[in-house]
C-alpha positions in Angstrom: -75.1 -13.5 -37.4 -75.5 -10.5 -39.7 -78.1 -10.9 -42.5 -77.5 -11.3 -46.2 -79.6 -9.8 -49.0 -80.3 -12.2 -51.9 -81.8 -11.4 -55.3 -83.6 -14.0 -57.4 -84.3 -12.4 -60.9 -85.5 -15.6 -62.6 -88.0 -18.5 -61.9 -86.4 -20.8 -59.3 -87.6 -24.2 -58.1 -89.9 -24.1 -55.1 -87.5 -26.1 -53.0 -84.8 -23.4 -53.4 -87.2 -20.6 -52.5 -88.5 -22.5 -49.5 -84.9 -22.8 -48.1 -84.3 -19.1 -48.6 -87.5 -18.0 -47.1 -86.9 -20.2 -44.0 -83.4 -18.9 -43.5 -83.5 -16.3 -40.7 -80.3 -14.6 -41.9 -81.6 -14.1 -45.5 -83.6 -11.1 -46.8 -85.0 -12.4 -50.1 -86.1 -10.4 -53.1 -87.7 -12.2 -56.0 -87.8 -9.8 -58.9 -88.6 -11.7 -62.1 -88.4 -9.9 -65.5 -85.9 -7.2 -64.7 -84.5 -5.3 -67.6 -80.7 -5.1 -67.9 -80.9 -1.4 -66.8 -83.1 -2.2 -63.8 -80.8 -5.1 -62.7 -77.7 -2.8 -62.9 -79.5 -0.1 -60.7 -80.3 -2.5 -57.8 -77.5 -5.1 -58.0 -75.3 -3.1 -55.6 -77.8 -3.8 -52.8 -77.2 -7.5 -52.7 -74.8 -9.9 -51.2 -75.7 -12.8 -53.6 -77.8 -13.5 -56.7 -79.2 -16.7 -58.1 -79.6 -16.9 -61.8 -80.5 -19.4 -64.5 -79.5 -18.8 -68.1 -81.4 -15.6 -68.9 -79.6 -13.2 -66.6 -76.3 -11.9 -68.0 -73.7 -11.0 -65.4 -71.0 -9.4 -67.5 -68.2 -7.1 -66.4 -70.5 -4.1 -66.3 -73.1 -5.9 -64.1 -70.4 -7.3 -61.8 -68.9 -3.9 -61.3 -72.3 -2.6 -60.2 -72.5 -5.5 -57.6 -70.2 -3.9 -55.1 -71.5 -6.0 -52.2 -71.7 -9.3 -54.2 -70.0 -12.2 -52.5 -71.7 -15.1 -54.3 -73.2 -15.7 -57.8 -75.1 -18.9 -57.9 -76.3 -20.6 -61.1 -79.3 -23.0 -60.8 -77.9 -25.2 -63.6 -74.6 -26.3 -65.1 -73.4 -23.7 -67.7 -72.1 -20.4 -66.5 -71.4 -18.8 -69.9 -73.7 -15.9 -68.8 -71.2 -14.9 -66.1 -67.9 -13.1 -66.5 -65.9 -15.5 -64.5 -62.6 -13.6 -64.8 -64.2 -10.3 -63.5 -65.9 -12.2 -60.7 -62.6 -13.8 -59.7 -60.8 -10.5 -59.8 -63.4 -9.1 -57.3 -63.2 -12.2 -55.1 -66.8 -13.2 -55.9 -67.4 -17.0 -55.7 -69.4 -18.4 -58.7 -71.3 -21.5 -57.9 -73.3 -23.9 -60.2 -75.3 -27.0 -59.7 -73.6 -29.5 -62.0 -75.1 -32.7 -60.6 -78.7 -31.6 -60.3 -79.7 -32.1 -64.0 -77.2 -34.9 -64.9 -79.9 -37.6 -65.3 -82.4 -35.2 -67.0 -79.8 -34.2 -69.6 -78.7 -37.9 -70.2 -82.4 -38.9 -70.6 -83.1 -36.1 -73.0 -80.1 -37.2 -75.1 -81.6 -40.7 -75.3 -85.0 -39.3 -76.1 -83.6 -37.4 -79.0 -81.5 -40.4 -80.1 -84.5 -42.7 -80.2 -86.7 -40.0 -81.8 -84.1 -39.4 -84.4 -83.4 -43.0 -85.5 -87.1 -44.0 -85.3 -88.5 -40.7 -86.8 -91.0 -40.5 -84.0 -91.9 -36.8 -84.2 -92.2 -36.9 -88.0 -94.5 -40.0 -87.7 -96.7 -38.2 -85.2 -97.0 -35.1 -87.5 -97.9 -37.4 -90.4 -100.5 -39.2 -88.4 -102.0 -36.0 -87.1 -102.3 -34.8 -90.7 -104.5 -37.8 -91.5 -101.8 -40.0 -93.2 -100.9 -43.6 -92.6 -97.5 -43.8 -94.3 -95.5 -46.4 -92.3 -92.9 -47.1 -95.0 -91.8 -43.4 -95.1 -90.8 -43.6 -91.4 -88.7 -46.8 -91.5 -86.1 -46.3 -88.9 -82.9 -47.9 -87.5 -82.3 -49.9 -84.3 -79.7 -48.8 -81.7 -78.6 -52.4 -80.9 -75.3 -53.2 -82.5 -74.5 -49.6 -83.5 -71.4 -47.7 -82.6 -71.9 -44.6 -80.4 -69.3 -41.9 -80.0 -69.7 -39.8 -76.8 -67.6 -36.6 -77.0 -67.0 -35.4 -73.4 -66.9 -38.1 -70.7 -67.9 -36.1 -67.7 -70.9 -36.8 -65.5 -73.5 -36.5 -68.3 -71.4 -38.2 -70.9 -70.8 -41.2 -68.6 -74.6 -41.5 -68.0 -75.3 -41.4 -71.7 -72.6 -44.1 -72.4 -74.2 -46.3 -69.7 -77.6 -46.0 -71.4 -76.2 -46.6 -74.8 -74.6 -49.8 -73.6 -78.0 -50.9 -72.2 -79.4 -50.6 -75.7 -76.7 -53.0 -76.9 -74.5 -50.3 -78.5 -70.7 -50.4 -78.7 -69.5 -47.1 -77.0 -66.4 -45.1 -77.7 -65.4 -42.0 -75.7 -63.4 -39.0 -76.8 -62.1 -36.8 -73.9 -58.4 -35.9 -73.6 -58.8 -35.2 -69.9 -60.3 -38.5 -68.8 -58.1 -41.6 -68.3 -58.4 -44.9 -70.1 -58.9 -46.5 -66.7 -62.0 -44.4 -65.9 -63.5 -45.0 -69.3 -62.9 -48.7 -69.4 -64.4 -48.9 -65.9 -67.6 -47.6 -67.5 -67.4 -50.0 -70.4 -66.2 -47.3 -72.8 -63.3 -47.6 -75.3 -61.2 -44.4 -75.3 -60.3 -42.9 -78.6 -57.7 -40.2 -79.1 -58.2 -39.2 -82.7 -61.6 -37.4 -83.2 -61.7 -37.6 -87.0 -60.9 -41.3 -86.9 -63.6 -41.9 -84.3 -66.2 -39.9 -86.3 -65.5 -42.0 -89.3 -66.5 -45.2 -87.4 -69.5 -43.9 -85.3 -73.1 -44.5 -86.3 -74.3 -42.0 -83.7 -72.3 -39.1 -82.3 -73.4 -37.1 -79.2 -71.6 -34.2 -77.6 -71.4 -33.4 -73.9 -68.8 -30.7 -73.4 -69.0 -27.1 -72.2 -68.7 -24.3 -74.7 -65.1 -22.9 -74.6 -62.6 -21.5 -77.1 -61.4 -25.1 -77.4 -64.8 -26.7 -78.0 -66.5 -23.9 -80.1 -67.4 -25.6 -83.4 -65.3 -28.6 -82.5 -67.7 -30.4 -84.9 -67.0 -28.2 -87.8 -67.2 -28.8 -91.6 -64.0 -30.7 -91.7 -65.1 -33.0 -88.8 -68.5 -33.5 -90.4 -66.8 -34.6 -93.6 -64.9 -37.2 -91.6 -68.2 -38.6 -90.2 -69.4 -42.0 -91.3 -71.8 -41.6 -94.2 -75.4 -42.1 -93.1 -74.6 -41.4 -89.4 -76.4 -39.2 -86.9 -75.4 -36.4 -84.6 -76.9 -35.0 -81.4 -76.2 -31.9 -79.5 -77.7 -31.6 -76.0 -74.7 -29.7 -74.5 -74.4 -26.1 -75.7 -75.1 -24.2 -78.9 -72.0 -23.5 -81.0 -70.3 -26.8 -80.4 -71.7 -28.2 -83.6 -71.5 -26.0 -86.7 -75.2 -25.8 -87.6 -74.7 -24.6 -91.2 -72.2 -27.3 -92.0 -74.5 -29.9 -90.4 -77.5 -28.8 -92.6 -75.3 -28.9 -95.7 -74.4 -32.6 -94.8 -78.0 -33.4 -94.2 -79.0 -32.0 -97.6 -76.5 -33.9 -99.6 -77.1 -37.1 -97.8 -73.8 -37.5 -95.9 -75.7 -37.4 -92.6 -78.9 -39.3 -92.0 -80.1 -37.1 -89.2 -79.4 -34.5 -86.6 -81.0 -33.6 -83.2 -80.5 -30.3 -81.4 -81.7 -29.3 -78.0 -79.4 -26.2 -78.0 -78.6 -23.6 -80.6 -75.9 -21.0 -81.3 -78.6 -18.3 -80.8 -81.4 -19.0 -78.3 -84.1 -18.8 -79.1 -83.0 -19.6 -82.7 -84.1 -17.1 -85.4 -86.7 -18.0 -88.0 -84.0 -18.2 -90.7 -81.9 -20.8 -88.8 -80.9 -23.3 -91.5 -82.0 -26.2 -89.2 -85.6 -25.1 -89.9 -85.2 -25.6 -93.6 -88.2 -27.6 -94.9 -85.9 -29.7 -97.1 -84.5 -31.5 -94.1 -87.6 -31.6 -91.9 -87.7 -35.4 -92.1 -84.1 -35.6 -90.9 -84.0 -33.3 -87.8 -85.5 -33.3 -84.3 -85.4 -30.0 -82.5 -86.4 -29.1 -79.0 -86.2 -25.8 -77.1 -83.3 -26.5 -74.6 -85.2 -29.0 -72.5 -82.2 -30.9 -71.2 -82.7 -29.8 -67.6 -86.4 -29.2 -67.8 -87.8 -31.9 -65.6 -89.6 -31.4 -62.3 -87.0 -33.4 -60.5 -84.0 -31.6 -62.1 -85.4 -28.1 -61.4 -86.0 -29.0 -57.8 -82.5 -30.5 -57.4 -80.5 -27.7 -59.1 -82.4 -25.1 -57.0 -81.7 -27.0 -53.8 -78.0 -27.5 -54.7 -77.4 -23.9 -55.8 -79.2 -22.3 -52.8 -77.6 -24.7 -50.2 -74.1 -24.0 -51.4 -74.7 -20.3 -51.8 -75.9 -20.0 -48.2 -72.8 -22.0 -47.0 -70.5 -19.7 -49.0 -72.1 -16.6 -47.5 -71.9 -18.0 -44.0 -68.3 -19.1 -44.3 -69.1 -22.8 -44.2 -67.8 -25.6 -46.4 -69.5 -25.6 -49.8 -69.2 -27.4 -53.2 -69.3 -26.6 -56.9 -67.5 -23.3 -57.0 -66.7 -22.8 -60.7 -64.0 -20.1 -60.4 -62.3 -21.5 -57.4 -59.4 -23.6 -58.8 -60.0 -26.2 -56.1 -61.9 -26.7 -52.8 -59.4 -26.8 -49.9 -61.9 -28.5 -47.6 -62.0 -31.5 -50.0 -58.3 -32.1 -49.6 -56.9 -34.7 -47.2 -54.8 -33.5 -44.2 -51.6 -34.5 -46.0 -52.7 -32.7 -49.1 -53.5 -29.5 -47.1 -50.0 -29.7 -45.6 -48.5 -30.0 -49.1 -50.6 -27.1 -50.2 -49.0 -24.9 -47.4 -45.6 -26.2 -48.3 -46.2 -25.3 -52.0 -47.1 -21.8 -51.1 -44.0 -21.3 -49.0 -41.9 -22.7 -51.9 -43.4 -20.1 -54.2 -42.5 -17.4 -51.7 -38.9 -18.7 -51.4 -38.5 -18.8 -55.2 -39.9 -15.3 -55.4 -37.4 -14.0 -52.9 -34.5 -15.8 -54.5 -35.2 -14.2 -57.8 -36.6 -10.8 -56.8 -33.5 -8.9 -57.8 -33.4 -10.5 -61.3 -36.5 -8.8 -62.6 -40.1 -10.0 -62.7 -40.5 -13.8 -63.1 -41.4 -15.0 -66.5 -41.6 -18.7 -66.1 -42.6 -21.1 -63.3 -42.2 -24.9 -63.7 -43.8 -27.2 -61.1 -43.1 -31.0 -61.0 -45.3 -33.1 -58.7 -44.3 -36.5 -57.7 -46.2 -39.1 -55.6 -49.8 -40.0 -54.9 -50.5 -37.3 -52.4 -49.9 -34.5 -54.9 -50.9 -36.1 -58.2 -54.6 -36.6 -59.2 -56.0 -38.1 -62.4 -58.7 -36.8 -64.7 -58.4 -33.1 -64.0 -60.8 -30.9 -66.2 -59.3 -29.5 -69.4 -56.6 -26.9 -68.7 -57.0 -27.2 -64.9 -53.9 -27.0 -62.7 -53.5 -29.0 -59.5 -53.9 -27.2 -56.2 -50.2 -27.4 -55.3 -49.2 -25.6 -58.5 -51.7 -22.9 -57.8 -50.3 -22.6 -54.3 -46.8 -22.1 -55.8 -48.1 -19.3 -58.0 -49.9 -17.7 -55.1 -46.7 -17.7 -53.0 -44.6 -16.4 -55.9 -47.0 -13.5 -56.5 -47.2 -12.7 -52.8 -43.5 -11.7 -52.9 -44.3 -8.8 -55.2 -48.0 -8.1 -54.5 -48.5 -8.9 -50.8 -50.3 -11.7 -48.9 -53.9 -10.7 -50.0 -53.5 -12.8 -53.3 -56.0 -15.6 -53.1 -56.1 -18.9 -54.9 -58.9 -17.7 -57.1 -57.1 -14.7 -58.6 -53.5 -16.1 -58.6 -53.6 -17.9 -62.0 -55.3 -14.9 -63.6 -52.7 -12.5 -62.3 -49.9 -14.8 -63.4 -51.3 -14.9 -66.9 -51.7 -11.1 -67.0 -48.1 -10.6 -65.9 -46.8 -12.9 -68.7 -45.7 -15.7 -66.4 -45.6 -19.0 -68.2 -46.8 -21.9 -66.0 -45.7 -25.4 -66.7 -47.0 -28.3 -64.6 -45.9 -32.0 -64.9 -46.1 -35.1 -62.9 -43.8 -38.1 -62.3 -42.9 -40.9 -59.9 -41.0 -40.2 -56.7 -38.1 -42.5 -55.7 -36.1 -41.1 -52.8 -39.1 -39.6 -51.1 -42.8 -40.8 -51.1 -44.0 -37.4 -52.4 -42.1 -34.4 -53.8 -42.8 -30.9 -55.1 -40.1 -29.4 -57.3 -40.3 -25.8 -58.3 -38.2 -23.8 -60.9 -38.7 -20.0 -61.3 -36.8 -18.0 -63.9 -36.6 -14.2 -64.4 -34.5 -12.2 -66.8 -31.4 -12.2 -64.7 -32.1 -14.8 -62.0 -33.4 -18.3 -61.4 -34.2 -20.5 -58.5 -35.0 -24.2 -57.9 -36.4 -25.8 -54.8 -37.4 -29.3 -53.8 -39.7 -29.9 -50.9 -41.3 -32.8 -49.1 -43.2 -33.7 -45.9 -41.8 -36.3 -43.5 -43.7 -39.2 -42.0 -44.2 -37.1 -38.9 -45.9 -34.4 -40.9 -43.1 -31.8 -40.9 -42.4 -29.7 -44.0 -38.8 -29.8 -45.3 -37.0 -28.1 -48.1 -34.3 -30.6 -49.1 -32.7 -29.0 -52.1 -32.2 -25.3 -53.1 -30.4 -24.1 -56.3 -28.7 -27.5 -56.7 -27.4 -27.5 -53.1 -28.7 -30.3 -50.8 -29.9 -28.6 -47.7 -32.5 -29.7 -45.2 -34.5 -27.0 -43.4 -38.0 -26.4 -42.1 -39.5 -23.5 -44.0 -40.9 -21.5 -41.0 -40.4 -18.2 -39.3 -37.6 -15.7 -40.0 -35.1 -17.2 -42.5 -31.7 -15.7 -43.5 -30.6 -17.3 -46.8 -27.2 -16.6 -48.3 -24.5 -17.9 -50.6 -20.9 -17.5 -49.5 -17.3 -18.5 -50.3 -16.8 -22.0 -48.8 -13.7 -21.3 -46.6 -13.0 -21.3 -42.9 -14.1 -18.3 -40.8 -17.1 -17.2 -42.9 -19.8 -18.7 -40.7 -18.1 -17.3 -37.6 -18.1 -13.8 -39.1 -21.8 -14.1 -39.8 -22.6 -15.4 -36.4 -20.7 -12.6 -34.7 -22.4 -9.9 -36.9 -25.8 -11.4 -35.9 -24.8 -11.6 -32.3 -23.6 -8.0 -32.2 -27.1 -7.1 -33.4 -28.8 -9.3 -30.7 -30.1 -11.7 -33.3 -30.2 -15.3 -32.0 -29.7 -18.2 -34.4 -32.3 -21.0 -33.9 -31.2 -23.4 -36.6 -28.5 -23.5 -39.2 -28.2 -25.6 -42.4 -25.4 -25.5 -44.9 -25.3 -27.0 -48.4 -22.1 -27.6 -50.3 -21.2 -29.0 -53.8 -18.2 -30.9 -54.8 -15.8 -29.1 -57.1 -17.3 -25.8 -56.1 -15.8 -23.1 -53.9 -19.3 -21.8 -52.8 -21.8 -22.9 -50.3 -25.5 -22.1 -49.6 -26.7 -21.5 -46.1 -30.1 -21.2 -44.5 -30.4 -19.8 -40.9 -33.6 -19.7 -38.9 -33.4 -16.7 -36.7 -35.5 -15.3 -33.9 -36.1 -11.9 -35.3 -36.1 -10.3 -38.7 -32.7 -8.9 -40.0 -32.9 -5.2 -40.8 -31.7 -4.0 -44.2 -28.7 -2.2 -42.6 -27.6 -5.4 -40.8 -28.0 -7.4 -44.0 -25.9 -4.9 -46.0 -23.2 -5.1 -43.3 -23.2 -8.9 -43.5 -22.9 -8.8 -47.3 -19.9 -6.5 -47.0 -18.0 -8.1 -44.2 -19.3 -11.7 -44.2 -17.7 -12.8 -47.5 -21.2 -13.4 -49.0 -22.1 -13.5 -52.8 -25.7 -12.5 -52.0 -28.1 -12.7 -49.1 -31.9 -12.4 -48.6 -34.4 -12.7 -45.8 -37.8 -14.3 -45.8 -40.5 -14.4 -43.3 -42.8 -17.4 -43.6 -45.9 -17.3 -41.4 -48.3 -20.1 -40.7 -48.0 -23.3 -38.6 -44.5 -24.3 -37.7 -43.5 -26.5 -40.5 -46.8 -28.4 -40.6 
């Protein structure tokens, strides 16, 4: 096995370093404190890099990392990595989302208790020689209403602990189902402003994105229950700090706790440091994941998965891979292959109508429909359709990582929906439109595990999408198929299978032939001329024979 060179530019848990040093195929360089310029100079020498939050891997840095295969983040957030540029270059970005879950949840509860009981302020008063118990009269958590914004791993753990304190817990997360929340004893709310108006304590646990930036803004803070509290242990910028300070000063909010800040470290003039609100705030320097156990675990998770990715073994927690194929069931993997082929077929059927501008995918049945996808995420089968569609124009090197990005850049609108399946247990329906053409396909997999296209362009057909296919539309009258068979025979092209779809009240038919060898452009042109065809195209589908 060839070796890999790995750079560690920040402090990493001893467990992670131990694994790297004991790996015979790894050449490890620990270079802490590199400047941006120094990092850029040497990054091209490495196959992988493990970062925390202080190392910025922007487009310029990633361009310098010409050998990079993996970027691993010993933590949750990857806002210091240009994910799109990494995806464009085929670099897998891995994080360790489970390693600090408990640490972050416990830090949230520590801030919550400190906030409502004024513990830090009481300590500072006592240290100053005072004994002013009345000044630090607090509130109990029991019986209060908690609103948890973001019901992922950390949010669920926070909700569980709030319930242990006797709180009534509400959850706001458009991407988590009622069933999942209710299973954790959480009531789902769908209107954020309404929920804020009822909550005694609000805590946020979402990543920082365009959607979540300042999600708790001045308008939302005005909607909050008078005398309530807010806690941010997620990411700086989710809560508008200035608006929060204004509400603390005028008494609308009773208190606020921040472990994260819009600028880290926060500048001396950050409004949260205003002495006027000192008794109402609890501030900590991004300690959410700073426990011995969490740092050990995130280092182990990041390093283990990075090594697996380098070695071509199954791994987890790839941030920029839209899904992990090895985590799919066998039937799902088969539907994934079918979806890609359907994308290729749709691309071929519309290639003469201009570049595609819209792709709609309808998924029906338990095998292809999952609940509780992350915000904005597409299901694997939709991504496979996109990959196949783009392969038609850009070649087979398109991967699942880059396909959605390329579709966006090319102006292709992607619509995904789900529904129930009646005639078949599971179905994938695809519709692709271009300026002067459109194509629709319906596909399924039989009980025996064979892929089938059962409908194409409103014609009921039934064929296995495999090998060399000749697809054409013709006038539905006697002698046409005979002519086509003769033309193929004269060119020494054998027909393996033939499927014909007809529609009532139509003088046209749609045919799909599986043939042993590819039809040349000259033969295809001759068939269109002499075979009474409206149009014809050929498709070569590689992969397993319909499985």
